[in-house]
N, C-alpha and C positions, 0 to 999 in steps of 0.2 A: 468280735463288737461286731454290731450288724452297722452296716453301712446306707446311709439313707443317698438314693439314686432320686435324681429329676427323670421323669416322665420323656422317653423320646422326642415327644414332642414339643417338651419346651426347649432340649437340646437343639430340636432343628430349624426354632423359631427365630431363639439367640443366633445361631448362626447364620441362618438368610440377614438377621439384624446386623447383624457384625459386618458381611461382605459388602451389604447397602450401605452400608454409610459411609456419609465422605467424608473424606479424608482431609488435613488442614489445609492442602494446597486445593481443592475441590472448592472448599467453601469460599477460600480467598479468588477463587474465580467468581464465584457466582456472584461475591460481593463488588465486584472489581467490573461486572457487567452492567452496574446502575450508568459507567461513561457512554455508554451506546444512548442513553435515554434523550442525550443532549444531538444524536445523531441521524443522518437518515437512516429512514426505514429500509426494507429492503424495496419493497413498490417503487417508492421514490429513487431509490440507487438502480434499477431496473427501467426505469422509466426515463432520468436523465442519461443514462449511458447509450439507451436504445436511439434517445434524439442525435447524441452528441454522434454517435457511430455512424449514422447515418448523412453528414454532413462530408464536406470535402478536405479529406483529413490525411490523403496520399493515395500514392498510386495502388495498393493491393485492395483497401476497401475491405476486410476480411471483418468478420464476428470478434468481439472482445468479450472479457472478462471483466471483472471491477471484485473489487474488494475494499471495505472500509473496516477500520481500526480506531481504538478507541487510543487517549494517552497511556493507558495503561498496557497496550498492546493489545488488547483483547480483539477477538473477531468480531466485527458486528453485524456484517452481512457480505454476501457474494452471491453475483448473479452475473448472467451472459445477457446475449443479443441474440443470438440466433436461437431457430426455432428448437435446436435440443442443445444438448450440452456437448452432442459431437461434432457439431458445427462451426466449434471453436479449437485452435489447437488445444488439445487437452493439457498439454503441460503449463498453458498460460494460466490457468487457475491460481496454482500456487505459485507463481512467478507475480500475479499481479497483488497476493498477499504479501510476499516479500515485498515489493516494491512499497504498498501502504506503512507499511511495518518500518520502514526503513526511512521515507518521508518523515514520519513521525518520529522517529528516534533522535533524527539529526537535524529538527527544526528546534528553535526555539519559541519559549516565551518571554512578552515583558518579563524584563528583570533591572531596576533602576541602578542595581549595582554592577553590571556588566558593561562591555563594549556594546551592546546594541540593546539598548535600556526599552525601545518597545517591542524587540522582539525580532529573529530571524531564520527565515524561511527559504528551505533547501530543498528541491526538488532531487528524484533519484539521478537526474540527467546531469545535474550541477556537479556532482561529486565523480564521475566518470573520469575526468585529466587526473585527479588526483591519488585515484587509487592502483594508477597505470607503475609499471617497475620503475623506480626513483622519484616516483610522486611522497606530496608529503603524508596522505593516507593510505600509501601502498599497505595490502594486509586486510582493511576494511573488511572486505567483503566474505573473508573467512571468520569473521571476530563473534559472529550471532547466529547462529546454527539455525538450520529451519526445524520447528518440533515434529520431527514425523510421524509420530503418535496424531497429531493434529491435523497437521496437512493430510494425510491419506486413512484416516478412520472413516468407519462409519458404512454406507450403502453409499456405491459410486453412483446411484441414480438418482440418489438426492443431491448431488453436487451442481450450484448454482440456484438452487432451489431456496425457500425460505428455513427449511431446516437442515441448511447443506451441516453435514459435521464439525466443520472449521469454527462454527458459529459458537460462540465461546469460550473457545481456545485460545492461549496465546501462542501464535503463530513461529514468532522469531522471523529469522533470516533477514539476510542484506541484499538487495541489489542495486546496482551502481548505471543502468543507463536509463534511456526518456521512459516516463509513465506511471512517476511514483509523486506524490505532491500532499505536502502538508493542509491540515482545513483549519481555520481560522474564522471563528464568526466573524456578527457584524461590531463586536465587543474590541474586534482581533484577537479574542483569544485562542488559543492554541488547543485543537479539543481534540486532533486525531489527525488520521492518513487515510488518503485514498492512492489506492494500483489499478492500471489498465494494463490489460497484456494481450495479445493477440496478432498483431500484425508488428513491421519493423518497429524499432524503438524510438526514432523521430514520429509515426503514427500515434504510436501508444501516448508517448508525453501530448499530441494534438487533441486526443480522443479524452484524456485525461484536464487536461484544462477546460476546455468545454462543459464536461460532465460538472467539474468543481462550480463551474460558474452559473452551471443550470440547479446546483442546489445552495448556492449561496452561503456560499464557503470559501469565496477567495477575496477576502477582506486580509491581503498580505500585508505585514507591516515595514518589513523591508528584505532584500534580497541582494542575489549579487549578481544577477545577468547583465546589470547596466542599460537595459531598458526600463522607461522609468513607469511604463504603462504595464509590463507586464515581469517584477519582480525578481519572481523566480523561475521565469520560463526555460528553455536550450537555450544554448549558447554555441553558436557556428563561427569559431573562431578557430579552429586548430589550420595550420597552415602546414604542408608537407613539405618535405625538402628530399635533398638526393640522398639515399643511403639510410632514409631514417622513415621508414613506412605510415608510423603512428602519426609524427609529425609535434605540431608543437603548439598548445597553447597560447596565446599571449595573457590572457587574463588570468589563466590557471581555471575556468569552470569550465572549457568547452568539451564539446560533446561530438564525435563526428558525424560525417552527413549520409541520410540515406539516396532513397531518390528523391528526383527532383520536386515531384511532387510533393513529398512529404516535408522537404524543407521550403519550399513556399506556402503550405499551409499556415508555417507560424506564423506568419505576417497577417492571418487572418484573424486570429487566435484573438478572444475575450481579453479587454483590460481588466487588471485589478479591481476593485472596487477601492 
């Protein structure tokens, strides 16, 4: 019995089509990128981040990385402020994405059935105390690992550019020191998160706060800082005690102090809208 054989070219075309066909996960990622449409562009992030970094944020005054994610955790933009990607701490690129993801994951939108019907903003700095040994969120930082396939894919020369390989992927990751903030639009709707890294954690917070304000995404509905003007700002209330290096945060939301200029700069941060 003679068997019909497909021409080799047909087989080759079929294999190429199969190999290039998007998986279900890739399709989901493409659909979820629509959340980036309501968020700042790469150029807007880079401009706001560069202007914020140029202000008095602390002692070191390092260049910075910044990342924005949407509500699905998809990376929308990654930028840096220096002349080249090597002018910032290289490790801070992924840290900035972790911070953006964390602030997005652990802040709340408005929900009339919850304890915070107006929503609740938590910055990454607000989480520091709760994740320490004995804290009520101890282990949180291990709960959502970074997707290394997203974080380190592609050509490093594209890192921080419009076509950064992280863009369009879900980065994951948890970071629990200063520099990550939720993004709330003028309707006080939670639309994503921003992360900044490249300096001390205190200076990172200062730069992130100024950047978010410049992007008009700081319509913060409620927070835990105790500051009525900056509801999700960093809290410096950790008091050391003999024999206990970490100290105690009376509020439960405290963050360690960095250099004196870093801490002092918080008082000059813009108020929430």
